[in-house]
N, C-alpha and C positions, 0 to 999 in steps of 0.2 A: 219752335214748335215741336212737340213730341210726335214721333211717328207712331202711328197706329197699325197694329196687325189686324188683318180680316180673316176670318175662319170661313171658308166657303164650303158648306154642306153638301154632301153628295145625296141626292134624293133617294138613291138606292139604299142609303143606310137608314132610312126612317121607315117607320111602321105605324099603323093606325087603321082607322076606318076608311081612310081613302084609298082607292085603288092606285097602284103603282103603274105608271105607263112609262115604258122604256124610251130613252131618248133617240137621237138619230143613230142608226146603227151604220158604222162605216167598215169597208172591207180591209181592216189593218193588215190582214194577212198576206196582202198582194199590194206591193208599192205602186205598180203601174196602174193597176185598177183603182186604187185609192186616189191616186192623182188625177185619173180621168173623171172619177166621180165628182171630185170637189170642183175641178175646172168646168165640167159640164153643168153642175149645179150653178157656179157663179155665171158663166156665160148665158145660161137660159135666162136668169133674172136680169143680166146687163142687156140682153137683146130686147127684153120686154120693156125696159125702162128707156132705152133711147131709140129704139126702132131699127137697130142695126141687123145686119144679116150675119149669123154665124153658122159654121158648118165644119164637118170633116175634123172633128177633135179626136186626136190621136196621140199615143205615147210616142216618144221620140227615141229612135234607137241610138242616135249619137248625143244622148244627154251630156251637157245641157244645150237647150231648155228641156224641162221634163215633158212638155206636151206642145203639139203644134196644132194650129186650127186656121181656119180662113174667117176673116173679118171683112165684110163687104167686099168679098172676092180676092182679098189680099192675104197672103201667108203672114202669119204671125206665130211667135213662141210664147210660151207661158212657163215660167220658173215658179215652183210652189214651195212654201215653207210653213210648217205648223208652229204657232206660238203655243208653247205650254210650259208649266212650271218644271223645274229641273227634275229629272228622274221620274215624273209623275206616271208615265206609261209603264216603266219598270215596276214601280210601286203597286200599280193596279194589278199587273200580272202577278206580283208576289201574293198579293191579298186574294185573287181569285184561286190561285193554286192552294194556298193555306186552307180556305173555305172547302174546297173540293177534298183536300186530304183529311180534314177534320170529319167532314160528313162520311167518307169513305171508311172511317174508324167506327161508325156508329151502326147498329142494328136497327133499321127503320121499322116503325110500326105505329099503331094508334097512339102509343104513348109518347112518340117524338113529334107527332104533328101538332101544327097550331102554336108552337113557341117561337118566340123572338128571342135570340141570344146576342146581346151587345158584349163584345170583347174589346177591351182598352189596353194598349200597350204604353210602356214608358216613352217610347219614341214614336207615337203616333203622328207627330207633326214634323217629324225630321224628313228631309228630302230623301235620305238613303235609310229606307226601311228595312231592318235586318231582324225579322223576328226569331230566327233560329229554329232548331228542331223541336217545335212545341206541339205539333199537330197530334201526336199519339197521346200526349199527356192530357191535352185539352179534351180529346175525344173520350178518353177514360173519366174524366171529371164530368163530362156532360152525361155519359152512360150511367154513372152513379146516381146523378140527379134524376134522369128519366126513370130509373129503376124505382126510385123512391115515390115518384108519383105526387109531388108536393105540388099542386097546382096554384097555390097562394104564395109561393116563394118569390122574391125579388132579387136575391142575390145568390150566386153560386160561388162557394168558397174557391179561392185561387190556390192550386196545389202548392205546396211548400216549395217544390224544386223549381218553379217557374215565378215565384214572386218577385224576383228582380227584374222580370221582363214583362209579366202580364200585372197590370195594376187593379184591374177590376173586371167582373164578369156579371152583368146583370140579365135578368130574364123577366119576359112579360108573356101574357097569352093574347093571341090575336086571331081572327078568322083569315087564314092564309090560303083557303081553297082557291086554286086556279092562278095563284100569283106567279107572274112571268118570271120571277127570280129564282123560282124553285125548279129543279129537273124532275122532282118526284114530290106528289102532295103530302107525303109522310115525313119529308124533310123538316127540320127546324129551319127557319130563317136565321142565318149566322151574319151578322154585320160587324164592322170594325170601326173603331174611332179613327183609324188611319185612312178611312175612305174620304174624310174630309181633309181639306188643305188649308194651311195657314200661310198667308202672305202678307208682306208689308208693301202695298202697292207703290209707294214712293221709290223703293228700292228695287223690288223685284220686277215691275212691268219694264223700266228701262233696261234692266239686266236681260230679261227674256228677249227684247227687241233686239238689243245689241248683239246678242248671241246669234240671232238668225240673219240679221241684215249684214253682219260683218263677214259672215260666209259667203252670202250672195254676191257681195261687192267684187269678189276675186274672179267670177265667171267671165270668159271671154266669149262674147255673143256675136254670132255672125249675121244675124238679121233682126228686124225688130221684135222685141221680146217685152212682155208684161211681167211684172213680178206679183204674185198673189200671196200675201201673207193670210193666214186663216187660223180661226181659234174656234174650238168645239168642246174642249174639256170643261166640265161642271164647275171647276175652280174658277174660271174666267168669265162665268155667265155674266156677272155684274160689273165687269171692268172694261166694258167697251171704251168709254171715254178715256180711261187712264192708258189703256193700249194705244189708242189713236194719238193721244198727246205725246207718248213716248216715241211713237213712229214719226211723227212730224218732227219733233225736236232733233231726232237723230238725223233725219234727211236734211235738215238745215245745214249741218255741217259735214255731211258726207254725201256728196253728189254721186249718184249711181248711174250705171249704163243701161238702164231700162227705158223704155218708150213711156210706159205708166206704171204707176204702183198702186195696189189696192190692198185693203185690209177686209176680209169677209169675215164677219162674226155670225157663226151659225148657231144662233139661238132664237128663240121666239121674239118677234117684235124687234128684231135686229136687223142687219142688213151689211152693206159694203160701203167703204169709205174710200174715195180716191184722194191721193196726195199731190200737191203740185209740185212740179219737178223744177229743181234749181237750174238745171242745165239739160239740154236735149242730148241724146246719145251721139257720139261721133262715129263716123263711117258707117252707119247702118241705115 
């Protein structure tokens, strides 16, 4: 059977008459805070589900595990690992910086407001997105477009010097007043084809899971510890079943030294899956 690729669209790349609502905002600038936030989110829902008593969620100074907490009065540890496509956070960071660099090269005013600019690169769906130093060239191309005041245009010509990198620049008009994606209402909304993610679930889900679990299997744990795999990136929003299947398959042939193992899928109408253990931890 032919394997099929799936393109997961980033809602932040879409524009139209519907209001954009940002997703869950996570403190990625602080590893300890991020781990406590995810652990607390999971444990709160866990205790509500089974009536257990959860308290004292703290970062662990002698990591691993990442977090300690009390479960029905007993100390437990929690090791956390995010499931995410290869280099996706790096790619998101590159996109964010490129957007801000382009906008910093514009003179904002009434003539720049209300435009949606879609920019597509030759390597949009590559895991290693490397646009190069194109920000100033793109800013000049957009400036020429805004200065012309062509409200009916659908396409902005790609400058000759970056045609081997940028494949298309399209433009549309939208009511963007108050859009949370803009730092200034005079900004155009610049979105990139690279914000979407192309995956082959049959290959990529097992690869992502093995990458995370193989690392976690090496930890020497001194007391009962839970492993929490979690997913939040838009690229994985529709792939809960595929991820659960991959986790379950991996655990069938790779017993791990954890008391309990869960996958927390942080999307609307999702939740957590617990996986049966092949063997109980030894000596904990």
